[in-house]
N, C-alpha and C positions, 0 to 999 in steps of 0.2 A: 725479538722477531724470529730468530732462528728456532727457538723453542716452540713457538706457535706454529711455524711451518712444519717442523718435525711432527708435532702432535696432529696437525691436520692430515699429513700424508700417512701417518700411522693409522689414524682412524679410517682414512679412505681405503687403505690396504685391507684392513679388517672387514670393512663393509663390503668391499669387492669380493673378498674370499668367502664371506658368508653368503653373498648373493650367488656366487658360483656353485657353492656346495648345495645351496637350497634349490637351484635350478636343476642340478644334476641328480638329486637324490630321489626324485619321484618314483621311478621304476625300481631303483635300488631298495627303497623303503618297502615298496609292495612285494618285492622278491623276498626280503627278510621276513615280512609278515607271513608270507606263504610258507616259508621254511618253519617259522614258529608254529603255525597252525598244523603243519605236518607232524612236528614233534609232539604237540599237545594231543593230536589225534592218536598217535602211537601210544603215548602214556595212558590215555583214557582207555584204549583197547587193552593194554596190559593190565590195568587195574580191573577192568571188567572181567578179564579172564580169571584173575585171582578171586574175584567175588563169586563167579560162577562155580569155581572149583571148591571154594571154602564154605558155601552156604547153599541151603535149599529153600531159603525164605524167598517167597515170590515178590515181596515188596522191594527187597534189595536188588533182585534181578531186574525188576521194572525200572528202578533208579539207574542201574547200570546201562540198561537199554536206552533210556532217555539221554544219559550222558553221551553215549555213543552216537545217537542220532544228532545231538547238538554239535558234537565235534565234527561229524561228517558234513553238516550244513555249513559250519564255519570254514571248513577246508574248501568247500565248493565256492563260498563267497570270496575267500582270499584269492583263489585261482582266477575268478572272474575279475576281481579288482586289478590283479597283476596283468591280465590280458588287456584290460581297458587302458592301463597306463602305458603298455607297450604300443597300443594302437594310437594313443594320443602323441607319443613320442614320434611315431612313424609319420603322422600327419604334419607335425612340425618340421621334420626333416624334408618331407615332400615340398612344403612351402619354401624352405630354404633352397631346394634344387630349382624350383620355378623362378625364384627371385634371382638366383645366380645366372640362370639362363637369360633372363632379361638384361642383366648387367653385362653379360658376355656379348650380347648382340650390339650393344652400344660402345663397347670398349675397343681399344686399339693396342697393338704391340704387346709390350710387357704386361700391361694390365690384363689383357685378354688371356695370356698364358697363365698368369697368377690365378685369375678367376676360374680358368678351366681346371687347374690343379685342385683348387678348393672345391669345385663342383664334383670332380671325380671322387674326392675324399668323402664328401657328404653323401654322394650316391652309393658308394660302397657301404658306408655306415647304415644307410637306409635299407639296402639290400640284405645286409646281415640281420637287421631288426625284423624285416619282413619274413626271413627264414625262421627266426625265433617265434614270431607270431603264428606262422603256419604250424610249427611244431607244437606250440601250446594249444592251438585251436583244435588239433586232432583229439577227439575224445579218447581218454584212457591210453594214450600212446606214451606218455612220460612214465617210464618204468618205476621210478621211485614213488611218484604220486599214485600210480596204479597199485603198487604194493600197499601203500598206506590205506587207500580207499578199500581195497579188497579185504584187508585185515579187519578194518572197522566193520565192513558189511558181514564178514564171516562171523564175527563176534555177535552181531545183532541176530543173525540166523540161529546161532547156538543158543542165545537167550530165548528166542521165540520157541525153539524146540523144548527147552527146559520148562518154559511156562506152559506149553501145550500138554506136556506129559503130566503135569500136576493138576 
């Protein structure tokens, strides 16, 4: 019986941990995907620069241009996905704030204090998230992303110049 109880609680702990990680990882996963897209875009831009410098073949330049356009599109998509996940998380936090407000209205004494502290914590978290969303929503304000996108676009312009000269 003890062994069965231990197994049950061990499985419960594993399931609870997996659920916690799964619930928390939405925006983290999107943030990591955005970072990966930035890295891939930079690598593609570097490869395109090497191809432009080492070749005068228009078909290879066209391929490099297509790769750059694809990397730029993927980067934009990942940025939008990350922004959407932040907005979803914000709406969930807002729902929790409203729910806690309702509970505070009906609570007395210590429960009211405890719920107020909880509400303040959730409100601060929501406010920080809103600040992050506003910063991400500003077009081309994120310096690192701006650098990556500018570099990709500059390489596309360079390829277009090379192709128009030939």
